[in-house]
N, CA, C and O atoms as a MOPAC input file, in Angstrom:
PM7 MOZYME 1SCF
protein

 N    114.68900 1   156.45200 1   109.41400 1
 C    115.56100 1   155.32300 1   109.48600 1
 C    115.24400 1   154.29900 1   108.40600 1
 O    116.10800 1   153.95100 1   107.60000 1
 N    114.01600 1   153.82100 1   108.39000 1
 C    113.59800 1   152.89500 1   107.35000 1
 C    112.90300 1   153.68400 1   106.26900 1
 O    112.06500 1   154.54500 1   106.53700 1
 N    113.26300 1   153.37900 1   105.06100 1
 C    112.58800 1   154.11400 1   103.99600 1
 C    111.13000 1   153.66900 1   103.90900 1
 O    110.82300 1   152.48900 1   104.07700 1
 N    110.27000 1   154.58200 1   103.65500 1
 C    108.85300 1   154.26000 1   103.55500 1
 C    108.50300 1   153.76300 1   102.16900 1
 O    107.45500 1   153.14900 1   101.97000 1
 N    109.36000 1   154.02000 1   101.22900 1
 C    109.10000 1   153.55400 1    99.87500 1
 C    109.86600 1   152.25700 1    99.62800 1
 O    110.97000 1   152.06500 1   100.13900 1
 N    109.25900 1   151.36600 1    98.83100 1
 C    109.93100 1   150.12700 1    98.46700 1
 C    110.87100 1   150.41300 1    97.31500 1
 O    110.58900 1   151.25500 1    96.46400 1
 N    112.00200 1   149.70100 1    97.29300 1
 C    112.90300 1   149.89500 1    96.15900 1
 C    112.21500 1   149.46600 1    94.87100 1
 O    111.24500 1   148.70700 1    94.88800 1
 N    112.72000 1   149.95200 1    93.78500 1
 C    112.12300 1   149.71300 1    92.48000 1
 C    112.17300 1   148.23700 1    92.09400 1
 O    111.25700 1   147.75300 1    91.42900 1
 N    113.21100 1   147.51300 1    92.48700 1
 C    113.34900 1   146.10000 1    92.09900 1
 C    112.26000 1   145.25400 1    92.74700 1
 O    111.77800 1   144.30000 1    92.13900 1
 N    111.87000 1   145.58900 1    93.96300 1
 C    110.81700 1   144.84400 1    94.64800 1
 C    109.47700 1   145.13600 1    94.00700 1
 O    108.63600 1   144.24500 1    93.88800 1
 N    109.27300 1   146.36800 1    93.59600 1
 C    108.02000 1   146.70500 1    92.93400 1
 C    107.90200 1   145.98500 1    91.59000 1
 O    106.81200 1   145.56300 1    91.20400 1
 N    109.00400 1   145.84600 1    90.89200 1
 C    108.97200 1   145.22900 1    89.57500 1
 C    108.82800 1   143.70400 1    89.66700 1
 O    108.18200 1   143.09500 1    88.81400 1
 N    109.41900 1   143.08700 1    90.68600 1
 C    109.38200 1   141.62700 1    90.86400 1
 C    108.77600 1   141.29000 1    92.22700 1
 O    109.50500 1   141.06800 1    93.19400 1
 N    107.48700 1   141.25400 1    92.30300 1
 C    106.88800 1   140.91700 1    93.59500 1
 C    107.16100 1   139.45300 1    93.94300 1
 O    107.39500 1   138.62700 1    93.06100 1
 N    107.12800 1   139.14600 1    95.23500 1
 C    107.36000 1   137.77600 1    95.68400 1
 C    106.22400 1   136.87500 1    95.20300 1
 O    105.06100 1   137.28000 1    95.20200 1
 N    106.56400 1   135.66400 1    94.79800 1
 C    105.50300 1   134.76700 1    94.33500 1
 C    104.62200 1   134.34200 1    95.51000 1
 O    105.07300 1   134.25200 1    96.65200 1
 N    103.38900 1   134.09000 1    95.20200 1
 C    102.45200 1   133.63000 1    96.22400 1
 C    102.71700 1   132.15900 1    96.52100 1
 O    102.89700 1   131.35400 1    95.60700 1
 N    102.73800 1   131.81700 1    97.79900 1
 C    102.91300 1   130.42800 1    98.18400 1
 C    101.54700 1   129.74000 1    98.15700 1
 O    100.54600 1   130.32500 1    98.57000 1
 N    101.51000 1   128.50100 1    97.67200 1
 C    100.23900 1   127.79200 1    97.69200 1
 C     99.76400 1   127.56600 1    99.11800 1
 O    100.57000 1   127.49000 1   100.04500 1
 N     98.47900 1   127.46000 1    99.28600 1
 C     97.91200 1   127.29600 1   100.62600 1
 C     98.29000 1   125.94100 1   101.22800 1
 O     98.41600 1   125.82300 1   102.44700 1
 N     98.47000 1   124.92300 1   100.39200 1
 C     98.76500 1   123.58700 1   100.89900 1
 C    100.25600 1   123.24200 1   100.83300 1
 O    100.61500 1   122.06600 1   100.78300 1
 N    101.10800 1   124.23900 1   100.83100 1
 C    102.55200 1   123.99800 1   100.72800 1
 C    103.07200 1   123.20700 1   101.92900 1
 O    103.84600 1   122.26500 1   101.75800 1
 N    102.66000 1   123.57700 1   103.13100 1
 C    103.11900 1   122.87900 1   104.33100 1
 C    102.67900 1   121.41500 1   104.29900 1
 O    103.43900 1   120.51700 1   104.66100 1
 N    101.46300 1   121.19800 1   103.86900 1
 C    100.95700 1   119.82400 1   103.77800 1
 C    101.76800 1   119.01100 1   102.78100 1
 O    102.08500 1   117.85200 1   103.04800 1
 N    102.11000 1   119.59500 1   101.63400 1
 C    102.89400 1   118.89800 1   100.62600 1
 C    104.30200 1   118.58700 1   101.12800 1
 O    104.82200 1   117.49500 1   100.89600 1
 N    104.91400 1   119.54300 1   101.81000 1
 C    106.26700 1   119.34800 1   102.33700 1
 C    106.27000 1   118.25200 1   103.40300 1
 O    107.13700 1   117.37800 1   103.39900 1
 N    105.30700 1   118.30100 1   104.30500 1
 C    105.24000 1   117.29300 1   105.36900 1
 C    104.94100 1   115.90000 1   104.78700 1
 O    105.45900 1   114.89300 1   105.26900 1
 N    104.11200 1   115.86300 1   103.76100 1
 C    103.80800 1   114.58500 1   103.10200 1
 C    105.05600 1   114.01700 1   102.44200 1
 O    105.30800 1   112.81400 1   102.51600 1
 N    105.82600 1   114.86600 1   101.80400 1
 C    107.06100 1   114.40700 1   101.15400 1
 C    108.07600 1   113.91400 1   102.18100 1
 O    108.75400 1   112.91100 1   101.95400 1
 N    108.18200 1   114.61100 1   103.30400 1
 C    109.09000 1   114.17200 1   104.37900 1
 C    108.64100 1   112.81500 1   104.90800 1
 O    109.46500 1   111.92900 1   105.13700 1
 N    107.33200 1   112.65600 1   105.10200 1
 C    106.79900 1   111.38600 1   105.59000 1
 C    107.09700 1   110.26100 1   104.59500 1
 O    107.51000 1   109.17500 1   105.00100 1
 N    106.89400 1   110.50800 1   103.30900 1
 C    107.17600 1   109.49800 1   102.28000 1
 C    108.65800 1   109.12700 1   102.25700 1
 O    109.00000 1   107.95100 1   102.13400 1
 N    109.53000 1   110.11000 1   102.37200 1
 C    110.97100 1   109.82900 1   102.35500 1
 C    111.38600 1   109.01300 1   103.57200 1
 O    112.26200 1   108.15400 1   103.47100 1
 N    110.76600 1   109.27300 1   104.72300 1
 C    111.06100 1   108.46700 1   105.91500 1
 C    110.58900 1   107.02900 1   105.71700 1
 O    111.27600 1   106.08600 1   106.10800 1
 N    109.41200 1   106.86500 1   105.10600 1
 C    108.90700 1   105.51900 1   104.83600 1
 C    109.82800 1   104.78200 1   103.86300 1
 O    110.08900 1   103.59200 1   104.03700 1
 N    110.30800 1   105.46700 1   102.86600 1
 C    111.20100 1   104.84600 1   101.88500 1
 C    112.50900 1   104.43900 1   102.54200 1
 O    113.02600 1   103.35300 1   102.27900 1
 N    113.05200 1   105.30800 1   103.39900 1
 C    114.31100 1   104.98000 1   104.08100 1
 C    114.13400 1   103.76300 1   104.99000 1
 O    114.99800 1   102.88800 1   105.03400 1
 N    113.01900 1   103.70900 1   105.70900 1
 C    112.76000 1   102.55100 1   106.57200 1
 C    112.56600 1   101.28800 1   105.74100 1
 O    113.04600 1   100.21900 1   106.11600 1
 N    111.87100 1   101.40600 1   104.62400 1
 C    111.66000 1   100.23800 1   103.75400 1
 C    112.97700 1    99.75500 1   103.15700 1
 O    113.17400 1    98.55000 1   102.99800 1
 N    113.86900 1   100.66200 1   102.82800 1
 C    115.18500 1   100.26500 1   102.29700 1
 C    115.99600 1    99.52400 1   103.34900 1
 O    116.68700 1    98.55400 1   103.03900 1
 N    115.91200 1    99.98700 1   104.60400 1
 C    116.61900 1    99.28100 1   105.67500 1
 C    116.05000 1    97.87800 1   105.84600 1
 O    116.80200 1    96.91100 1   105.97100 1
 N    114.71100 1    97.76500 1   105.85200 1
 C    114.09300 1    96.44600 1   105.98500 1
 C    114.41000 1    95.56600 1   104.77900 1
 O    114.56600 1    94.35300 1   104.91500 1
 N    114.50500 1    96.17500 1   103.60400 1
 C    114.84600 1    95.42800 1   102.39200 1
 C    116.23100 1    94.80000 1   102.53300 1
 O    116.43100 1    93.64300 1   102.16200 1
 N    117.16200 1    95.54300 1   103.05700 1
 C    118.52100 1    95.02200 1   103.25700 1
 C    118.51400 1    93.90400 1   104.29300 1
 O    119.18400 1    92.88600 1   104.11600 1
 N    117.75700 1    94.09000 1   105.37400 1
 C    117.68600 1    93.06400 1   106.41500 1
 C    117.09100 1    91.77300 1   105.85700 1
 O    117.61800 1    90.68900 1   106.10900 1
 N    116.00100 1    91.88200 1   105.10500 1
 C    115.36500 1    90.67600 1   104.55200 1
 C    116.23800 1    90.02800 1   103.47700 1
 O    116.21100 1    88.80900 1   103.31000 1
 N    117.00600 1    90.83200 1   102.75300 1
 C    117.92000 1    90.26200 1   101.76300 1
 C    119.02000 1    89.44800 1   102.44700 1
 O    119.39500 1    88.37800 1   101.96900 1
 N    119.52800 1    89.95600 1   103.55700 1
 C    120.54800 1    89.22200 1   104.30800 1
 C    119.94000 1    87.94300 1   104.88600 1
 O    120.56800 1    86.88500 1   104.84700 1
 N    118.72500 1    88.03600 1   105.41900 1
 C    118.06400 1    86.84200 1   105.96600 1
 C    117.82300 1    85.79800 1   104.88600 1
 O    118.00000 1    84.60400 1   105.12900 1
 N    117.42100 1    86.23500 1   103.69500 1
 C    117.21000 1    85.29600 1   102.59900 1
 C    118.53100 1    84.64000 1   102.19600 1
 O    118.57200 1    83.44200 1   101.91700 1
 N    119.59400 1    85.41200 1   102.16500 1
 C    120.90900 1    84.84700 1   101.82700 1
 C    121.33000 1    83.78800 1   102.84500 1
 O    121.82200 1    82.72100 1   102.47900 1
 N    121.12900 1    84.09800 1   104.11900 1
 C    121.49800 1    83.14000 1   105.16200 1
 C    120.63900 1    81.88000 1   105.10300 1
 O    121.14100 1    80.77500 1   105.30900 1
 N    119.35200 1    82.04200 1   104.82600 1
 C    118.49700 1    80.86000 1   104.75700 1
 C    118.82500 1    80.00900 1   103.53600 1
 O    118.70300 1    78.78500 1   103.58900 1
 N    119.23900 1    80.63800 1   102.43800 1
 C    119.65200 1    79.85600 1   101.27500 1
 C    120.97200 1    79.14700 1   101.52500 1
 O    121.19400 1    78.04800 1   101.01600 1
 N    121.84800 1    79.76600 1   102.30300 1
 C    123.10100 1    79.09700 1   102.67800 1
 C    122.79900 1    77.91700 1   103.59800 1
 O    123.43600 1    76.87000 1   103.48800 1
 N    121.83500 1    78.07600 1   104.50400 1
 C    121.47200 1    76.99300 1   105.42300 1
 C    120.72200 1    75.87100 1   104.71200 1
 O    120.57800 1    74.77800 1   105.25900 1
 N    120.25200 1    76.13100 1   103.51400 1
 C    119.53200 1    75.11900 1   102.73800 1
 C    120.44100 1    73.93600 1   102.38700 1
 O    119.98900 1    72.79100 1   102.38600 1
 N    121.69500 1    74.19800 1   102.09500 1
 C    122.63900 1    73.14200 1   101.70000 1
 C    122.89500 1    72.16300 1   102.85100 1
 O    122.78400 1    70.95700 1   102.63300 1
 N    123.23200 1    72.61900 1   104.06600 1
 C    123.42000 1    71.65600 1   105.15600 1
 C    122.13700 1    70.90300 1   105.52900 1
 O    122.18900 1    69.73400 1   105.90900 1
 N    120.99300 1    71.57500 1   105.41900 1
 C    119.73800 1    70.90300 1   105.74000 1
 C    119.45600 1    69.78500 1   104.73600 1
 O    118.98600 1    68.71200 1   105.11400 1
 N    119.73800 1    70.03500 1   103.47600 1
 C    119.56500 1    69.00100 1   102.46000 1
 C    120.54800 1    67.84600 1   102.68700 1
 O    120.20700 1    66.68100 1   102.48700 1
 N    121.75600 1    68.18300 1   103.10100 1
 C    122.75300 1    67.14900 1   103.40600 1
 C    122.30300 1    66.29000 1   104.58900 1
 O    122.43700 1    65.06700 1   104.55600 1
 N    121.77100 1    66.92500 1   105.62700 1
 C    121.28200 1    66.18400 1   106.79900 1
 C    120.13800 1    65.25900 1   106.39200 1
 O    120.05900 1    64.12600 1   106.86700 1
 N    119.25500 1    65.73200 1   105.51700 1
 C    118.14100 1    64.91100 1   105.04600 1
 C    118.65400 1    63.71700 1   104.24400 1
 O    118.16700 1    62.60100 1   104.42200 1
 N    119.62100 1    63.93500 1   103.37200 1
 C    120.16600 1    62.83200 1   102.56300 1
 C    120.88500 1    61.80400 1   103.42900 1
 O    120.71100 1    60.60100 1   103.23500 1
 N    121.68700 1    62.26700 1   104.37800 1
 C    122.41800 1    61.34800 1   105.25500 1
 C    121.43700 1    60.56100 1   106.11900 1
 O    121.59900 1    59.35800 1   106.32000 1
 N    120.42000 1    61.25100 1   106.62600 1
 C    119.41700 1    60.57100 1   107.45800 1
 C    118.62800 1    59.53500 1   106.68800 1
 O    118.33700 1    58.45900 1   107.21000 1
 N    118.27900 1    59.84800 1   105.44900 1
 C    117.51600 1    58.87500 1   104.66300 1
 C    118.38200 1    57.68200 1   104.25600 1
 O    117.88300 1    56.56100 1   104.15600 1
 N    119.65000 1    57.91200 1   104.02400 1
 C    120.55100 1    56.80300 1   103.68700 1
 C    120.83900 1    55.93400 1   104.91200 1
 O    120.91600 1    54.71100 1   104.79800 1
 N    120.99700 1    56.55300 1   106.07500 1
 C    121.32000 1    55.80500 1   107.28900 1
 C    120.13500 1    54.98100 1   107.78300 1
 O    120.32300 1    53.88800 1   108.31600 1
 N    118.93500 1    55.48700 1   107.61300 1
 C    117.76800 1    54.76200 1   108.11800 1
 C    117.21700 1    53.74300 1   107.13900 1
 O    116.36800 1    52.93400 1   107.51200 1
 N    117.67400 1    53.76100 1   105.90400 1
 C    117.18100 1    52.82900 1   104.90600 1
 C    115.95500 1    53.33700 1   104.17300 1
 O    115.35800 1    52.60900 1   103.38100 1
 N    115.58100 1    54.56200 1   104.42700 1
 C    114.40700 1    55.14400 1   103.77300 1
 C    114.58400 1    55.19800 1   102.25900 1
 O    113.63600 1    54.95300 1   101.51200 1
 N    115.77700 1    55.51300 1   101.81200 1
 C    116.02400 1    55.62400 1   100.37600 1
 C    115.82000 1    54.27800 1    99.67900 1
 O    115.28500 1    54.22700 1    98.57200 1
 N    116.24900 1    53.17700 1   100.33200 1
 C    116.06900 1    51.86200 1    99.72500 1
 C    114.58600 1    51.47800 1    99.67300 1
 O    114.10800 1    50.96600 1    98.66100 1
 N    113.86500 1    51.72900 1   100.76900 1
 C    112.43300 1    51.43400 1   100.77600 1
 C    111.68600 1    52.28200 1    99.74200 1
 O    110.78800 1    51.79400 1    99.05700 1
 N    112.05600 1    53.50800 1    99.64300 1
 C    111.36900 1    54.40500 1    98.71200 1
 C    111.64700 1    54.01400 1    97.26500 1
 O    110.77200 1    54.15300 1    96.41000 1
 N    112.84500 1    53.53100 1    96.98200 1
 C    113.17200 1    53.13200 1    95.60600 1
 C    112.38700 1    51.89400 1    95.17700 1
 O    112.22800 1    51.65100 1    93.98100 1
 N    111.89700 1    51.11300 1    96.13400 1
 C    111.09100 1    49.94100 1    95.80100 1
 C    109.76500 1    50.32400 1    95.12900 1
 O    109.19500 1    49.53300 1    94.37700 1
 N    109.29100 1    51.51900 1    95.40000 1
 C    108.03700 1    51.97200 1    94.77900 1
 C    108.16400 1    51.94800 1    93.26900 1
 O    107.21400 1    51.59000 1    92.57400 1
 N    109.31100 1    52.32100 1    92.75700 1
 C    109.50100 1    52.42100 1    91.30700 1
 C    109.96000 1    51.10900 1    90.67100 1
 O    109.74500 1    50.89300 1    89.47800 1
 N    110.58800 1    50.23400 1    91.45500 1
 C    111.10100 1    48.99700 1    90.86100 1
 C    110.14200 1    47.81300 1    91.01300 1
 O    109.99500 1    47.02300 1    90.08100 1
 N    109.49700 1    47.67800 1    92.15400 1
 C    108.61600 1    46.53200 1    92.42700 1
 C    107.21200 1    47.00500 1    92.78500 1
 O    106.74800 1    46.78000 1    93.90300 1
 N    106.55900 1    47.63200 1    91.87900 1
 C    105.25400 1    48.22400 1    92.14600 1
 C    104.19200 1    47.15300 1    92.42800 1
 O    103.33900 1    47.34900 1    93.29300 1
 N    104.23400 1    46.05400 1    91.72900 1
 C    103.22200 1    45.01100 1    91.91900 1
 C    103.30200 1    44.40600 1    93.32300 1
 O    102.27200 1    44.16900 1    93.95500 1
 N    104.50400 1    44.15800 1    93.80400 1
 C    104.66900 1    43.59600 1    95.14700 1
 C    104.22000 1    44.59700 1    96.20400 1
 O    103.59700 1    44.22000 1    97.19600 1
 N    104.53300 1    45.85400 1    95.99500 1
 C    104.15300 1    46.88400 1    96.96300 1
 C    102.63800 1    47.05800 1    97.01000 1
 O    102.07300 1    47.25600 1    98.08500 1
 N    101.98200 1    46.98700 1    95.86800 1
 C    100.52500 1    47.11400 1    95.85800 1
 C     99.85500 1    45.93200 1    96.55900 1
 O     98.77200 1    46.08500 1    97.12300 1
 N    100.47800 1    44.77100 1    96.53100 1
 C     99.91300 1    43.60000 1    97.21500 1
 C     99.98900 1    43.75800 1    98.73300 1
 O     99.06500 1    43.36300 1    99.44400 1
 N    101.07900 1    44.33000 1    99.23000 1
 C    101.25100 1    44.50800 1   100.67800 1
 C    101.49700 1    45.97600 1   100.99200 1
 O    102.49400 1    46.31800 1   101.62800 1
 N    100.61100 1    46.82800 1   100.55800 1
 C    100.82800 1    48.26700 1   100.68700 1
 C    100.76000 1    48.75100 1   102.12600 1
 O    101.42900 1    49.72400 1   102.47300 1
 N     99.97300 1    48.09900 1   102.97200 1
 C     99.87000 1    48.53700 1   104.37000 1
 C    101.19100 1    48.30300 1   105.10700 1
 O    101.68400 1    49.18400 1   105.81200 1
 N    101.74800 1    47.12500 1   104.93600 1
 C    103.03100 1    46.81600 1   105.58500 1
 C    104.14100 1    47.69700 1   105.03500 1
 O    105.01100 1    48.15900 1   105.77400 1
 N    104.09800 1    47.92300 1   103.72900 1
 C    105.10800 1    48.77300 1   103.11600 1
 C    105.00000 1    50.21000 1   103.61900 1
 O    106.01900 1    50.84400 1   103.89300 1
 N    103.78800 1    50.73000 1   103.74400 1
 C    103.59400 1    52.10400 1   104.22100 1
 C    104.10600 1    52.26500 1   105.64700 1
 O    104.72800 1    53.27500 1   105.97600 1
 N    103.84400 1    51.26500 1   106.50100 1
 C    104.33900 1    51.33600 1   107.87600 1
 C    105.86600 1    51.24800 1   107.92400 1
 O    106.50800 1    51.94500 1   108.71000 1
 N    106.44500 1    50.38600 1   107.07600 1
 C    107.91100 1    50.29200 1   107.02700 1
 C    108.52500 1    51.59700 1   106.54200 1
 O    109.54800 1    52.04900 1   107.05500 1
 N    107.89000 1    52.18500 1   105.55700 1
 C    108.37100 1    53.47100 1   105.04000 1
 C    108.26700 1    54.55900 1   106.10300 1
 O    109.15600 1    55.40000 1   106.23600 1
 N    107.16800 1    54.53200 1   106.86100 1
 C    106.97200 1    55.52400 1   107.91600 1
 C    107.96000 1    55.34900 1   109.06100 1
 O    108.41100 1    56.33100 1   109.65100 1
 N    108.29700 1    54.09600 1   109.37700 1
 C    109.26800 1    53.83700 1   110.45100 1
 C    110.66000 1    54.33800 1   110.10400 1
 O    111.39000 1    54.79900 1   110.98200 1
 N    111.03400 1    54.25500 1   108.84100 1
 C    112.38500 1    54.64800 1   108.44400 1
 C    112.47300 1    56.11800 1   108.01700 1
 O    113.53200 1    56.56400 1   107.57700 1
 N    111.40600 1    56.85500 1   108.13700 1
 C    111.39800 1    58.26100 1   107.74000 1
 C    112.39900 1    59.05800 1   108.58700 1
 O    112.33700 1    58.99700 1   109.81500 1
 N    113.31600 1    59.79900 1   107.96300 1
 C    114.30300 1    60.58500 1   108.72600 1
 C    113.66400 1    61.88500 1   109.24900 1
 O    113.72400 1    62.92500 1   108.59100 1
 N    113.06800 1    61.80900 1   110.41300 1
 C    112.26500 1    62.91000 1   110.94100 1
 C    113.11700 1    64.14800 1   111.21900 1
 O    112.71600 1    65.25700 1   110.86800 1
 N    114.26700 1    63.98200 1   111.83300 1
 C    115.10900 1    65.13600 1   112.17200 1
 C    115.56500 1    65.87900 1   110.91600 1
 O    115.49300 1    67.10600 1   110.85300 1
 N    116.02800 1    65.13700 1   109.93200 1
 C    116.46800 1    65.76300 1   108.68600 1
 C    115.31700 1    66.41300 1   107.94700 1
 O    115.47300 1    67.47500 1   107.34300 1
 N    114.14700 1    65.76200 1   107.99800 1
 C    112.97100 1    66.31800 1   107.33000 1
 C    112.51500 1    67.61600 1   108.00000 1
 O    112.13000 1    68.56900 1   107.32200 1
 N    112.56200 1    67.64500 1   109.32200 1
 C    112.18600 1    68.86200 1   110.05400 1
 C    113.15900 1    69.99200 1   109.74100 1
 O    112.74400 1    71.12600 1   109.50200 1
 N    114.44800 1    69.68300 1   109.74300 1
 C    115.45100 1    70.71200 1   109.44400 1
 C    115.27600 1    71.24000 1   108.02300 1
 O    115.32900 1    72.44900 1   107.79500 1
 N    115.06900 1    70.34200 1   107.07900 1
 C    114.89900 1    70.74100 1   105.68200 1
 C    113.64900 1    71.59900 1   105.49300 1
 O    113.70400 1    72.64300 1   104.84300 1
 N    112.54400 1    71.16800 1   106.05100 1
 C    111.29600 1    71.93300 1   105.89600 1
 C    111.35500 1    73.27900 1   106.61800 1
 O    110.79400 1    74.26700 1   106.14400 1
 N    112.03800 1    73.31600 1   107.76700 1
 C    112.17000 1    74.58500 1   108.49000 1
 C    112.97100 1    75.59700 1   107.66800 1
 O    112.59000 1    76.76300 1   107.57100 1
 N    114.06200 1    75.15300 1   107.08900 1
 C    114.88600 1    76.04600 1   106.27100 1
 C    114.13600 1    76.45700 1   105.00500 1
 O    114.22400 1    77.60600 1   104.57100 1
 N    113.41000 1    75.53000 1   104.42500 1
 C    112.62900 1    75.83900 1   103.22700 1
 C    111.53800 1    76.87300 1   103.52400 1
 O    111.35400 1    77.82100 1   102.76100 1
 N    110.82200 1    76.68900 1   104.62400 1
 C    109.78600 1    77.65300 1   104.99800 1
 C    110.38200 1    79.01300 1   105.34700 1
 O    109.80700 1    80.05200 1   105.02400 1
 N    111.53600 1    79.00000 1   106.00900 1
 C    112.20600 1    80.26100 1   106.32400 1
 C    112.61700 1    80.99600 1   105.05400 1
 O    112.45800 1    82.21400 1   104.96400 1
 N    113.14300 1    80.27200 1   104.07500 1
 C    113.54000 1    80.90200 1   102.81600 1
 C    112.32700 1    81.46000 1   102.07500 1
 O    112.39300 1    82.55600 1   101.51800 1
 N    111.23700 1    80.72500 1   102.06500 1
 C    110.02700 1    81.21900 1   101.39600 1
 C    109.44900 1    82.44500 1   102.10300 1
 O    109.00400 1    83.39200 1   101.45500 1
 N    109.46000 1    82.41800 1   103.43600 1
 C    108.94200 1    83.55600 1   104.19900 1
 C    109.79100 1    84.81000 1   103.97600 1
 O    109.25500 1    85.89900 1   103.77000 1
 N    111.11300 1    84.65300 1   104.01700 1
 C    111.96600 1    85.82500 1   103.81400 1
 C    111.87300 1    86.33500 1   102.38100 1
 O    111.95800 1    87.54200 1   102.15400 1
 N    111.70000 1    85.43500 1   101.40500 1
 C    111.52100 1    85.88200 1   100.02100 1
 C    110.21800 1    86.67000 1    99.88000 1
 O    110.16000 1    87.66400 1    99.15600 1
 N    109.18700 1    86.22100 1   100.57000 1
 C    107.90900 1    86.94500 1   100.54000 1
 C    108.04300 1    88.33800 1   101.14300 1
 O    107.56400 1    89.31800 1   100.57300 1
 N    108.69900 1    88.42000 1   102.30300 1
 C    108.87900 1    89.72700 1   102.94400 1
 C    109.76900 1    90.63800 1   102.11300 1
 O    109.53400 1    91.84400 1   102.03600 1
 N    110.79300 1    90.05800 1   101.48800 1
 C    111.67400 1    90.83700 1   100.62500 1
 C    110.89500 1    91.41100 1    99.44700 1
 O    111.06700 1    92.57900 1    99.10000 1
 N    110.05400 1    90.61200 1    98.84100 1
 C    109.23800 1    91.09200 1    97.71800 1
 C    108.25200 1    92.16700 1    98.17500 1
 O    107.99400 1    93.12300 1    97.44500 1
 N    107.71000 1    92.01500 1    99.36400 1
 C    106.76700 1    93.00800 1    99.88900 1
 C    107.46700 1    94.35400 1   100.12600 1
 O    106.92000 1    95.40300 1    99.78700 1
 N    108.66500 1    94.32500 1   100.70200 1
 C    109.39900 1    95.57500 1   100.93000 1
 C    109.81500 1    96.20400 1    99.60500 1
 O    109.77800 1    97.42500 1    99.45600 1
 N    110.20800 1    95.38000 1    98.65100 1
 C    110.57600 1    95.89000 1    97.33100 1
 C    109.37100 1    96.59400 1    96.70300 1
 O    109.50800 1    97.66700 1    96.11600 1
 N    108.20300 1    95.98600 1    96.82900 1
 C    106.98400 1    96.59700 1    96.29500 1
 C    106.64900 1    97.91400 1    96.96200 1
 O    106.19300 1    98.84700 1    96.30200 1
 N    106.87300 1    98.00000 1    98.27500 1
 C    106.61300 1    99.25800 1    98.98200 1
 C    107.51900 1   100.36400 1    98.45900 1
 O    107.07700 1   101.49800 1    98.27700 1
 N    108.77700 1   100.04000 1    98.22000 1
 C    109.71300 1   101.05200 1    97.72800 1
 C    109.31700 1   101.49700 1    96.33000 1
 O    109.35800 1   102.68900 1    96.02400 1
 N    108.94000 1   100.56400 1    95.48900 1
 C    108.55800 1   100.89900 1    94.11300 1
 C    107.30900 1   101.77400 1    94.09800 1
 O    107.23700 1   102.73400 1    93.33200 1
 N    106.32500 1   101.45100 1    94.93800 1
 C    105.06400 1   102.19000 1    94.92800 1
 C    105.20400 1   103.61000 1    95.48000 1
 O    104.59200 1   104.53900 1    94.95400 1
 N    105.99800 1   103.78300 1    96.52700 1
 C    106.04900 1   105.06100 1    97.22600 1
 C    107.13300 1   105.97900 1    96.68900 1
 O    106.99600 1   107.20100 1    96.73300 1
 N    108.20600 1   105.39600 1    96.18300 1
 C    109.39100 1   106.17700 1    95.86100 1
 C    109.22700 1   107.00700 1    94.58900 1
 O    108.95000 1   106.47100 1    93.51600 1
 N    109.40100 1   108.31800 1    94.72400 1
 C    109.42000 1   109.13400 1    93.51600 1
 C    110.75300 1   109.01900 1    92.78700 1
 O    110.85800 1   109.38300 1    91.61600 1
 N    111.78200 1   108.50700 1    93.48600 1
 C    113.08700 1   108.36700 1    92.85500 1
 C    113.20600 1   107.04700 1    92.10000 1
 O    114.19700 1   106.81500 1    91.40700 1
 N    112.18900 1   106.17000 1    92.23100 1
 C    112.20100 1   104.93200 1    91.45500 1
 C    111.78000 1   105.26400 1    90.04100 1
 O    110.84400 1   106.03300 1    89.82100 1
 N    112.45800 1   104.69300 1    89.11300 1
 C    112.14200 1   104.97600 1    87.73100 1
 C    112.09700 1   103.71100 1    86.91900 1
 O    112.31800 1   102.61600 1    87.43500 1
 N    111.81300 1   103.86800 1    85.65200 1
 C    111.72500 1   102.71000 1    84.79000 1
 C    112.32800 1   103.05900 1    83.44900 1
 O    112.00300 1   104.08300 1    82.84700 1
 N    113.21300 1   102.19100 1    82.99100 1
 C    113.80500 1   102.34000 1    81.66900 1
 C    113.48400 1   101.04800 1    80.92900 1
 O    114.03100 1    99.99400 1    81.25300 1
 N    112.62700 1   101.12100 1    79.96500 1
 C    112.20500 1    99.90900 1    79.26700 1
 C    111.46800 1    99.00200 1    80.21000 1
 O    110.48700 1    99.41300 1    80.83100 1
 N    111.92300 1    97.76800 1    80.33100 1
 C    111.32400 1    96.81000 1    81.26300 1
 C    112.08800 1    96.71300 1    82.57800 1
 O    111.75000 1    95.89500 1    83.43300 1
 N    113.11800 1    97.54300 1    82.74500 1
 C    113.96400 1    97.46600 1    83.92100 1
 C    113.59600 1    98.56600 1    84.90600 1
 O    113.54700 1    99.74100 1    84.54300 1
 N    113.33800 1    98.18000 1    86.15400 1
 C    113.03000 1    99.14400 1    87.20700 1
 C    114.28600 1    99.34200 1    88.02900 1
 O    114.95600 1    98.37400 1    88.38800 1
 N    114.60600 1   100.58500 1    88.32600 1
 C    115.78300 1   100.86000 1    89.14100 1
 C    115.39600 1   101.75800 1    90.30300 1
 O    114.41800 1   102.50300 1    90.23900 1
 N    116.18700 1   101.67100 1    91.36700 1
 C    115.97000 1   102.48600 1    92.56000 1
 C    117.27800 1   103.15800 1    92.91300 1
 O    118.32800 1   102.51500 1    92.92800 1
 N    117.22400 1   104.42100 1    93.19100 1
 C    118.43400 1   105.14000 1    93.61900 1
 C    118.58800 1   104.96900 1    95.11600 1
 O    117.70200 1   105.33700 1    95.88800 1
 N    119.73200 1   104.40300 1    95.52700 1
 C    120.00000 1   104.23800 1    96.96200 1
 C    120.86800 1   105.34500 1    97.45300 1
 O    121.20600 1   105.38600 1    98.63600 1

């Protein structure tokens, strides 16, 4: 039923030997590709978060400006540059007046949005670095790095 002799083509072209660590290499490549895919998803999420925090930066700055104008903080603060000698004579009273008129709500909103934007930019850069380091599909042409999505 089965021929006991091998055909001539098989004798002439034997099958290539597989490396001993082939399974390890394949599994490592699959693991790397999964890490890259997850990093790309996180990269998109952090990019959207950074965009939203930069959009929220404008209203927070507006709230800070309106609060400083309404409380008189801007007028007190401008005295530092116009009447420095008078302020140095009564600096304690001036510092307390400046502190009383500080727009706390606007300052908190502004600093919160600023810290959020810095944090998301940091995470975005970290994910970008992970993709560049791990990805075999990342390349470089001159000084420009590109990633195939």
